[in-house]
Z-matrix of the N, CA and C atoms (Angstrom, degrees):
N
C 1 1.432
C 2 1.548 1 107.94
N 3 1.316 2 117.24 1 138.04
C 4 1.413 3 122.23 2 -175.26
C 5 1.523 4 111.83 3 -96.27
N 6 1.350 5 118.07 4 131.90
C 7 1.440 6 124.21 5 174.94
C 8 1.542 7 111.70 6 -64.44
N 9 1.335 8 111.73 7 -34.53
C 10 1.468 9 120.15 8 178.52
C 11 1.504 10 112.21 9 -65.94
N 12 1.332 11 117.41 10 -40.66
C 13 1.406 12 122.23 11 -179.22
C 14 1.574 13 109.72 12 -67.51
N 15 1.307 14 113.75 13 -43.38
C 16 1.486 15 121.23 14 177.47
C 17 1.571 16 108.88 15 -58.00
N 18 1.291 17 115.30 16 -50.96
C 19 1.457 18 121.40 17 -179.72
C 20 1.584 19 111.61 18 -62.42
N 21 1.240 20 117.05 19 -35.26
C 22 1.503 21 121.34 20 175.50
C 23 1.520 22 109.50 21 -64.55
N 24 1.318 23 116.97 22 -43.18
C 25 1.466 24 119.33 23 178.97
C 26 1.504 25 109.68 24 -65.98
N 27 1.307 26 120.44 25 -40.43
C 28 1.425 27 122.31 26 178.39
C 29 1.506 28 111.47 27 -64.23
N 30 1.275 29 116.87 28 -44.26
C 31 1.481 30 121.59 29 178.22
C 32 1.513 31 111.19 30 -59.87
N 33 1.325 32 115.02 31 -47.91
C 34 1.449 33 121.87 32 -179.34
C 35 1.575 34 110.89 33 -63.29
N 36 1.320 35 115.43 34 -40.91
C 37 1.477 36 121.18 35 175.70
C 38 1.483 37 110.85 36 -60.88
N 39 1.327 38 118.47 37 -45.36
C 40 1.453 39 122.13 38 178.69
C 41 1.530 40 112.06 39 -58.06
N 42 1.298 41 114.19 40 -43.47
C 43 1.405 42 119.90 41 -177.51
C 44 1.558 43 108.82 42 -64.95
N 45 1.319 44 115.86 43 -48.46
C 46 1.430 45 121.14 44 179.59
C 47 1.583 46 113.24 45 -60.65
N 48 1.331 47 114.82 46 -46.85
C 49 1.479 48 118.98 47 176.54
C 50 1.488 49 112.54 48 -61.48
N 51 1.296 50 119.14 49 -36.92
C 52 1.456 51 124.79 50 176.76
C 53 1.503 52 111.42 51 -63.05
N 54 1.361 53 114.51 52 -48.97
C 55 1.453 54 120.45 53 -177.76
C 56 1.516 55 114.24 54 -71.73
N 57 1.434 56 117.11 55 -43.26
C 58 1.381 57 117.99 56 -168.71
C 59 1.517 58 113.05 57 -109.25
N 60 1.343 59 115.33 58 -12.48
C 61 1.496 60 119.24 59 -174.77
C 62 1.540 61 108.46 60 87.25
N 63 1.329 62 113.75 61 167.37
C 64 1.481 63 120.18 62 -175.16
C 65 1.513 64 109.06 63 -64.61
N 66 1.284 65 119.14 64 -53.03
C 67 1.454 66 121.99 65 -168.23
C 68 1.512 67 111.96 66 -68.99
N 69 1.334 68 117.16 67 -34.30
C 70 1.433 69 121.32 68 -174.62
C 71 1.513 70 113.78 69 -89.84
N 72 1.399 71 116.02 70 -3.71
C 73 1.447 72 118.88 71 174.69
C 74 1.573 73 108.92 72 -88.53
N 75 1.290 74 116.57 73 131.17
C 76 1.433 75 122.71 74 178.38
C 77 1.573 76 108.05 75 -111.48
N 78 1.304 77 115.06 76 154.96
C 79 1.557 78 119.54 77 176.16
C 80 1.467 79 108.13 78 -54.04
N 81 1.302 80 120.79 79 -37.79
C 82 1.490 81 123.33 80 -179.05
C 83 1.497 82 111.25 81 -59.23
N 84 1.335 83 117.14 82 -37.67
C 85 1.515 84 120.88 83 177.91
C 86 1.542 85 108.54 84 -66.51
N 87 1.345 86 117.21 85 -42.44
C 88 1.442 87 122.11 86 -178.46
C 89 1.479 88 112.37 87 -64.60
N 90 1.376 89 120.43 88 -49.91
C 91 1.442 90 123.82 89 -179.87
C 92 1.564 91 110.20 90 -62.06
N 93 1.342 92 114.03 91 -39.50
C 94 1.462 93 116.10 92 -176.78
C 95 1.564 94 110.99 93 -65.71
N 96 1.347 95 111.91 94 -42.60
C 97 1.487 96 118.95 95 179.53
C 98 1.575 97 111.90 96 -67.60
N 99 1.354 98 115.24 97 -34.52
C 100 1.470 99 119.32 98 178.55
C 101 1.483 100 113.88 99 -81.41
N 102 1.363 101 118.43 100 -16.14
C 103 1.430 102 124.24 101 -179.55
C 104 1.521 103 111.89 102 69.66
N 105 1.353 104 112.36 103 38.42
C 106 1.482 105 117.24 104 174.89
C 107 1.512 106 109.33 105 -125.27
N 108 1.321 107 114.24 106 165.12
C 109 1.489 108 122.17 107 174.17
C 110 1.452 109 111.04 108 -71.80
N 111 1.341 110 118.21 109 153.28
C 112 1.444 111 123.42 110 177.88
C 113 1.559 112 110.47 111 -56.70
N 114 1.367 113 117.08 112 -41.89
C 115 1.419 114 122.63 113 179.24
C 116 1.490 115 114.10 114 -61.61
N 117 1.370 116 114.45 115 -32.32
C 118 1.445 117 119.37 116 175.20
C 119 1.439 118 114.90 117 -64.22
N 120 1.364 119 115.06 118 -38.59
C 121 1.483 120 121.72 119 174.83
C 122 1.563 121 109.55 120 -54.76
N 123 1.285 122 114.12 121 -47.00
C 124 1.498 123 119.73 122 -174.23
C 125 1.522 124 111.23 123 -71.96
N 126 1.303 125 119.97 124 -15.68
C 127 1.495 126 121.69 125 175.52
C 128 1.584 127 107.43 126 -67.10
N 129 1.391 128 115.11 127 -35.89
C 130 1.452 129 122.43 128 -172.58
C 131 1.528 130 111.21 129 -97.45
N 132 1.325 131 118.13 130 -36.95
C 133 1.483 132 119.84 131 -176.31
C 134 1.510 133 110.19 132 -136.96
N 135 1.309 134 115.21 133 149.14
C 136 1.492 135 122.03 134 -179.28
C 137 1.551 136 112.00 135 -83.99
N 138 1.341 137 114.70 136 -25.16
C 139 1.494 138 116.51 137 -176.96
C 140 1.518 139 106.46 138 -160.81
N 141 1.346 140 114.78 139 174.64
C 142 1.459 141 122.23 140 175.30
C 143 1.580 142 108.69 141 -70.55
N 144 1.318 143 115.36 142 -28.92
C 145 1.435 144 119.30 143 177.29
C 146 1.543 145 111.18 144 -63.80
N 147 1.306 146 113.63 145 -39.74
C 148 1.502 147 118.66 146 -179.75
C 149 1.536 148 111.98 147 -65.40
N 150 1.337 149 116.91 148 -44.24
C 151 1.424 150 120.94 149 -179.03
C 152 1.553 151 108.99 150 -69.98
N 153 1.342 152 118.05 151 -33.77
C 154 1.479 153 119.00 152 -179.75
C 155 1.542 154 106.60 153 -70.33
N 156 1.292 155 120.14 154 -42.17
C 157 1.405 156 121.70 155 179.58
C 158 1.558 157 113.11 156 -59.32
N 159 1.342 158 111.24 157 -41.45
C 160 1.508 159 117.93 158 177.18
C 161 1.569 160 109.37 159 -59.33
N 162 1.306 161 115.19 160 -44.01
C 163 1.476 162 119.63 161 -179.64
C 164 1.522 163 111.47 162 -61.34
N 165 1.332 164 116.06 163 -46.85
C 166 1.418 165 119.62 164 179.96
C 167 1.489 166 114.45 165 -63.37
N 168 1.338 167 117.15 166 -37.73
C 169 1.485 168 120.64 167 178.38
C 170 1.539 169 110.15 168 -66.86
N 171 1.290 170 116.34 169 -37.81
C 172 1.448 171 120.17 170 179.62
C 173 1.502 172 111.05 171 -65.20
N 174 1.306 173 117.49 172 -46.57
C 175 1.495 174 120.85 173 176.91
C 176 1.503 175 111.45 174 -58.03
N 177 1.286 176 114.51 175 -46.79
C 178 1.479 177 118.19 176 -179.22
C 179 1.514 178 110.15 177 -60.42
N 180 1.320 179 116.30 178 -47.44
C 181 1.510 180 117.55 179 179.85
C 182 1.517 181 111.34 180 -64.35
N 183 1.340 182 119.30 181 -44.65
C 184 1.458 183 121.29 182 176.44
C 185 1.537 184 111.83 183 -55.03
N 186 1.307 185 117.68 184 -48.03
C 187 1.466 186 120.54 185 -177.67
C 188 1.505 187 112.00 186 -66.45
N 189 1.341 188 117.19 187 -37.82
C 190 1.435 189 118.83 188 -177.11
C 191 1.608 190 107.68 189 -67.61
N 192 1.266 191 117.24 190 -31.70
C 193 1.492 192 121.63 191 177.95
C 194 1.464 193 109.28 192 -68.90
N 195 1.271 194 124.23 193 -25.08
C 196 1.460 195 124.99 194 -176.14
C 197 1.513 196 113.55 195 -91.78
N 198 1.354 197 117.07 196 -13.98
C 199 1.468 198 122.92 197 179.08
C 200 1.520 199 108.87 198 -96.12
N 201 1.264 200 117.36 199 106.90
C 202 1.468 201 122.39 200 -177.98
C 203 1.482 202 110.59 201 -99.65
N 204 1.351 203 118.20 202 142.61
C 205 1.438 204 121.57 203 175.15
C 206 1.563 205 108.77 204 -65.82
N 207 1.302 206 117.00 205 150.11
C 208 1.423 207 124.36 206 179.43
C 209 1.522 208 110.09 207 -71.18
N 210 1.302 209 116.32 208 127.43
C 211 1.516 210 123.62 209 -179.95
C 212 1.535 211 105.73 210 -95.98
N 213 1.299 212 115.65 211 122.47
C 214 1.457 213 119.31 212 -173.68
C 215 1.574 214 112.27 213 -69.79
N 216 1.307 215 117.67 214 -10.92
C 217 1.457 216 121.41 215 178.43
C 218 1.532 217 112.32 216 -80.89
N 219 1.347 218 116.83 217 -10.66
C 220 1.482 219 118.13 218 -179.19
C 221 1.563 220 107.45 219 -123.43
N 222 1.339 221 115.69 220 168.27
C 223 1.409 222 123.01 221 179.34
C 224 1.568 223 111.26 222 -58.89
N 225 1.302 224 119.25 223 113.79
C 226 1.426 225 121.72 224 -175.44
C 227 1.571 226 111.56 225 -65.22
N 228 1.323 227 119.83 226 -37.79
C 229 1.414 228 121.97 227 179.27
C 230 1.559 229 109.17 228 -59.71
N 231 1.275 230 117.47 229 -46.51
C 232 1.446 231 124.80 230 -179.11
C 233 1.557 232 109.49 231 -59.63
N 234 1.358 233 114.17 232 -42.09
C 235 1.505 234 118.80 233 -178.78
C 236 1.536 235 110.12 234 -67.39
N 237 1.341 236 117.42 235 -38.10
C 238 1.464 237 118.46 236 178.34
C 239 1.531 238 110.94 237 -66.04
N 240 1.354 239 114.46 238 -39.63
C 241 1.473 240 116.86 239 173.02
C 242 1.501 241 116.07 240 -58.76
N 243 1.336 242 111.70 241 -41.65
C 244 1.518 243 118.87 242 177.86
C 245 1.511 244 110.50 243 -62.15
N 246 1.382 245 117.11 244 -40.98
C 247 1.483 246 120.67 245 -179.75
C 248 1.559 247 109.42 246 -65.98
N 249 1.290 248 115.46 247 -45.44
C 250 1.480 249 120.55 248 177.35
C 251 1.511 250 111.46 249 -58.96
N 252 1.313 251 116.84 250 -47.39
C 253 1.487 252 122.85 251 -179.42
C 254 1.569 253 109.27 252 -60.51
N 255 1.308 254 117.67 253 -43.42
C 256 1.508 255 120.72 254 -179.57
C 257 1.500 256 108.95 255 -62.54
N 258 1.330 257 119.76 256 -42.27
C 259 1.430 258 122.64 257 -176.25
C 260 1.552 259 109.06 258 -69.68
N 261 1.332 260 116.12 259 -43.18
C 262 1.467 261 118.43 260 -179.61
C 263 1.546 262 109.53 261 -66.78
N 264 1.319 263 117.59 262 -41.49
C 265 1.460 264 119.54 263 177.70
C 266 1.494 265 111.78 264 -60.16
N 267 1.317 266 118.24 265 -41.97
C 268 1.475 267 124.09 266 177.23
C 269 1.529 268 109.57 267 -58.35
N 270 1.354 269 116.04 268 -47.33
C 271 1.470 270 120.72 269 -175.84
C 272 1.573 271 108.91 270 -66.04
N 273 1.249 272 116.67 271 -36.36
C 274 1.515 273 118.37 272 -178.12
C 275 1.560 274 106.92 273 -75.99
N 276 1.271 275 118.50 274 -36.00
C 277 1.458 276 119.22 275 178.68
C 278 1.559 277 114.13 276 -71.27
N 279 1.285 278 112.79 277 -23.81
C 280 1.475 279 123.64 278 -176.11
C 281 1.539 280 111.64 279 -125.71
N 282 1.244 281 118.48 280 55.19
C 283 1.458 282 125.18 281 -174.29
C 284 1.517 283 114.01 282 -50.15
N 285 1.404 284 113.26 283 -46.29
C 286 1.485 285 115.24 284 -177.21
C 287 1.520 286 111.10 285 -67.87
N 288 1.240 287 120.05 286 -34.06
C 289 1.420 288 124.79 287 179.34
C 290 1.561 289 108.52 288 -69.48
N 291 1.346 290 116.01 289 -43.80
C 292 1.474 291 118.33 290 -179.50
C 293 1.516 292 110.29 291 -65.12
N 294 1.322 293 120.03 292 -34.95
C 295 1.387 294 122.81 293 176.41
C 296 1.474 295 112.92 294 -62.62
N 297 1.371 296 116.45 295 -40.89
C 298 1.447 297 119.29 296 179.21
C 299 1.558 298 111.56 297 -63.24
N 300 1.322 299 115.69 298 -34.76
C 301 1.462 300 120.37 299 -177.95
C 302 1.507 301 108.87 300 -76.37
N 303 1.344 302 118.05 301 -47.32
C 304 1.453 303 122.86 302 -173.54
C 305 1.518 304 116.41 303 -80.10
N 306 1.322 305 112.50 304 -32.07
C 307 1.494 306 115.49 305 -174.79
C 308 1.477 307 111.57 306 -117.69
N 309 1.352 308 114.04 307 39.44
C 310 1.460 309 122.68 308 -171.66
C 311 1.587 310 108.57 309 -69.82
N 312 1.253 311 115.10 310 138.81
C 313 1.435 312 122.47 311 161.99
C 314 1.514 313 103.81 312 -144.86
N 315 1.300 314 114.82 313 90.01
C 316 1.482 315 118.72 314 -171.24
C 317 1.535 316 107.89 315 -137.77
N 318 1.270 317 114.63 316 -176.28
C 319 1.479 318 121.87 317 175.38
C 320 1.477 319 111.11 318 -54.65
N 321 1.338 320 120.95 319 142.24
C 322 1.421 321 123.16 320 175.88
C 323 1.563 322 114.39 321 -50.29
N 324 1.348 323 116.94 322 -37.09
C 325 1.469 324 120.97 323 179.64
C 326 1.515 325 110.84 324 -55.63
N 327 1.312 326 115.24 325 -42.33
C 328 1.493 327 120.48 326 -174.67
C 329 1.506 328 110.78 327 -79.88
N 330 1.317 329 116.28 328 -33.57
C 331 1.435 330 120.81 329 177.48
C 332 1.509 331 108.98 330 -66.49
N 333 1.353 332 118.61 331 -30.41
C 334 1.485 333 122.19 332 177.51
C 335 1.514 334 109.77 333 -62.43
N 336 1.346 335 120.03 334 -39.63
C 337 1.427 336 120.43 335 179.93
C 338 1.525 337 110.01 336 -65.48
N 339 1.269 338 119.40 337 -37.48
C 340 1.462 339 122.26 338 179.98
C 341 1.515 340 108.77 339 -73.17
N 342 1.348 341 115.91 340 -42.71
C 343 1.501 342 116.59 341 177.19
C 344 1.498 343 113.77 342 -61.37
N 345 1.301 344 117.09 343 -36.86
C 346 1.480 345 121.55 344 178.66
C 347 1.552 346 108.44 345 -64.75
N 348 1.296 347 115.52 346 -41.26
C 349 1.471 348 118.26 347 176.88
C 350 1.493 349 112.19 348 -57.53
N 351 1.393 350 113.39 349 -49.56
C 352 1.466 351 116.78 350 179.72
C 353 1.487 352 113.60 351 -61.41
N 354 1.348 353 117.05 352 -36.83
C 355 1.507 354 119.09 353 174.94
C 356 1.512 355 111.24 354 -63.08
N 357 1.362 356 116.15 355 -39.90
C 358 1.478 357 118.27 356 175.97
C 359 1.538 358 111.06 357 -58.42
N 360 1.311 359 114.65 358 -42.78
C 361 1.490 360 120.38 359 -177.60
C 362 1.533 361 108.75 360 -65.04
N 363 1.327 362 118.76 361 -42.32
C 364 1.452 363 124.67 362 -179.29
C 365 1.539 364 105.67 363 -60.89
N 366 1.391 365 118.69 364 -48.22
C 367 1.433 366 120.46 365 -178.97
C 368 1.508 367 112.00 366 -62.08
N 369 1.299 368 119.29 367 -40.89
C 370 1.422 369 123.88 368 177.90
C 371 1.536 370 112.50 369 -60.82
N 372 1.322 371 114.39 370 -46.57
C 373 1.487 372 119.27 371 178.05
C 374 1.517 373 107.88 372 -66.55
N 375 1.283 374 120.87 373 -41.12
C 376 1.455 375 122.12 374 -177.76
C 377 1.504 376 112.41 375 -66.13
N 378 1.333 377 117.75 376 -38.98
C 379 1.497 378 120.41 377 176.82
C 380 1.552 379 109.02 378 -64.97
N 381 1.359 380 116.85 379 -37.69
C 382 1.477 381 119.34 380 179.37
C 383 1.528 382 109.74 381 -65.56
N 384 1.337 383 116.77 382 -39.30
C 385 1.455 384 119.87 383 179.39
C 386 1.519 385 111.58 384 -67.39
N 387 1.377 386 116.98 385 -39.20
C 388 1.442 387 122.32 386 174.99
C 389 1.551 388 109.99 387 -58.13
N 390 1.323 389 115.64 388 -44.34
C 391 1.469 390 116.81 389 178.72
C 392 1.550 391 110.74 390 -61.64
N 393 1.324 392 114.88 391 -40.33
C 394 1.456 393 117.64 392 176.97
C 395 1.481 394 114.64 393 -60.17
N 396 1.377 395 116.57 394 -36.50
C 397 1.479 396 120.31 395 -179.62
C 398 1.519 397 109.41 396 -71.30
N 399 1.398 398 116.32 397 -43.13
C 400 1.478 399 119.36 398 178.63
C 401 1.550 400 111.96 399 -61.31
N 402 1.354 401 117.63 400 -32.48
C 403 1.459 402 119.84 401 -179.32
C 404 1.498 403 111.57 402 -84.58
N 405 1.348 404 117.64 403 -3.80
C 406 1.468 405 119.76 404 -179.08
C 407 1.508 406 114.33 405 79.65
N 408 1.277 407 116.84 406 10.46
C 409 1.518 408 122.67 407 178.43
C 410 1.529 409 109.29 408 -77.18
N 411 1.347 410 116.15 409 -36.54
C 412 1.449 411 121.38 410 -177.86
C 413 1.484 412 111.55 411 -118.88
N 414 1.316 413 119.53 412 149.39
C 415 1.389 414 123.43 413 172.33
C 416 1.524 415 111.58 414 -72.63
N 417 1.323 416 116.49 415 149.76
C 418 1.498 417 119.45 416 177.64
C 419 1.519 418 110.84 417 -55.06
N 420 1.293 419 116.23 418 136.27
C 421 1.505 420 122.35 419 178.41
C 422 1.537 421 108.98 420 -159.68
N 423 1.295 422 116.46 421 174.40
C 424 1.495 423 120.85 422 174.28
C 425 1.495 424 109.30 423 -79.19
N 426 1.303 425 116.54 424 99.53
C 427 1.438 426 119.42 425 -171.98
C 428 1.534 427 114.09 426 -64.11
N 429 1.370 428 114.88 427 -31.91
C 430 1.457 429 117.54 428 174.98
C 431 1.487 430 117.08 429 -59.24
N 432 1.379 431 110.99 430 -46.49
C 433 1.488 432 120.18 431 179.33
C 434 1.478 433 110.08 432 -61.06
N 435 1.352 434 117.03 433 -50.71
C 436 1.404 435 123.11 434 -178.99
C 437 1.539 436 112.48 435 -59.40
N 438 1.342 437 115.26 436 -40.39
C 439 1.471 438 121.50 437 -179.36
C 440 1.516 439 107.24 438 -64.54
N 441 1.356 440 120.85 439 -38.37
C 442 1.396 441 122.19 440 -177.81
C 443 1.553 442 110.02 441 -70.61
N 444 1.394 443 114.89 442 -35.88
C 445 1.434 444 120.04 443 177.87
C 446 1.575 445 109.15 444 -62.91
N 447 1.337 446 115.97 445 -45.07
C 448 1.472 447 122.61 446 -179.37
C 449 1.565 448 109.23 447 -59.06
N 450 1.362 449 113.39 448 -50.75
C 451 1.431 450 120.50 449 -178.03
C 452 1.553 451 110.75 450 -61.48
N 453 1.305 452 116.48 451 -41.90
C 454 1.462 453 121.88 452 178.35
C 455 1.519 454 111.27 453 -62.85
N 456 1.322 455 115.12 454 -40.52
C 457 1.462 456 119.30 455 179.61
C 458 1.555 457 112.23 456 -66.75
N 459 1.307 458 113.61 457 -39.60
C 460 1.482 459 118.22 458 178.18
C 461 1.563 460 111.36 459 -66.46
N 462 1.300 461 113.42 460 -42.31
C 463 1.516 462 119.44 461 177.95
C 464 1.529 463 107.60 462 -62.62
N 465 1.291 464 118.65 463 -40.32
C 466 1.504 465 121.20 464 -179.03
C 467 1.531 466 111.21 465 -66.59
N 468 1.321 467 116.53 466 -43.88
C 469 1.449 468 121.10 467 178.67
C 470 1.546 469 109.65 468 -62.25
N 471 1.357 470 117.86 469 -41.38
C 472 1.408 471 118.38 470 -179.98
C 473 1.548 472 111.56 471 -67.86
N 474 1.323 473 116.22 472 -41.35
C 475 1.502 474 118.64 473 175.60
C 476 1.513 475 110.28 474 -57.98
N 477 1.290 476 117.72 475 -43.48
C 478 1.483 477 124.19 476 -178.94
C 479 1.550 478 108.29 477 -62.85
N 480 1.340 479 116.45 478 -44.03
C 481 1.427 480 120.57 479 179.75
C 482 1.508 481 112.63 480 -61.83
N 483 1.289 482 114.83 481 -41.89
C 484 1.499 483 120.81 482 179.10
C 485 1.519 484 112.72 483 -65.51
N 486 1.372 485 116.61 484 -36.98
C 487 1.400 486 118.94 485 -173.71
C 488 1.544 487 112.38 486 -96.84
N 489 1.277 488 119.62 487 -33.16
C 490 1.425 489 124.92 488 -178.64
C 491 1.537 490 110.83 489 -127.34
N 492 1.263 491 115.53 490 52.10
C 493 1.475 492 125.67 491 -167.94
C 494 1.500 493 114.85 492 -45.65
N 495 1.272 494 123.92 493 -56.67
C 496 1.471 495 124.73 494 -165.38
C 497 1.547 496 114.31 495 -65.90
N 498 1.316 497 118.87 496 -48.30
C 499 1.450 498 121.78 497 -177.82
C 500 1.497 499 111.90 498 -64.27
N 501 1.302 500 117.63 499 -44.09
C 502 1.450 501 121.14 500 -176.43
C 503 1.584 502 108.77 501 -71.13
N 504 1.296 503 116.18 502 -42.49
C 505 1.481 504 120.41 503 179.82
C 506 1.549 505 111.98 504 -55.50
N 507 1.366 506 114.46 505 -42.42
C 508 1.511 507 115.55 506 -179.88
C 509 1.485 508 108.60 507 -66.85
N 510 1.348 509 122.45 508 -40.84
C 511 1.444 510 124.92 509 -179.64
C 512 1.555 511 109.18 510 -61.38
N 513 1.311 512 115.71 511 -42.19
C 514 1.477 513 119.13 512 -177.95
C 515 1.489 514 110.04 513 -68.78
N 516 1.242 515 122.42 514 -39.63
C 517 1.505 516 123.84 515 179.48
C 518 1.573 517 107.39 516 -60.13
N 519 1.328 518 115.47 517 -41.55
C 520 1.451 519 119.60 518 -174.76
C 521 1.525 520 111.18 519 -70.25
N 522 1.361 521 116.43 520 -36.05
C 523 1.508 522 120.14 521 -177.38
C 524 1.474 523 118.00 522 -98.26
N 525 1.354 524 117.42 523 -6.44
C 526 1.416 525 121.22 524 -170.10
C 527 1.473 526 110.20 525 -109.31
């Protein structure tokens, strides 16, 4: 079994899920896009649900790797900017995957994976904000609410970049 063939199927599936959504994507769409036989698909995956779950897990792992906890020995504002930039860069480099995460309308089981990821991000941001409060860098505030505002803002920027790429990218380069 070829790792390249498996990756080609995953990439084609991500593209199809992003364009058509989970329910409207059929295995026939995936195999046609990947340029493989239907039987080849079943060598690697039992169902479209299995390949979809694989895609979601990969995105969650990739994004978790890019979000680093704030280190108190360095400028926290700069570190937050670096985290945001890494997440935005990932979304732009992996548009199909970002669409799956941001514009999901899928089975509740798969939405749970994404929701758990977003909860982890909120907790990471919240802990960083709490450190900032303890160090006297930030004024006391409800860290969970502010973390959700930050996450929501980043998600909105990424959505805008994916949909209206040129205008927003110019603005981000100037201000980031």
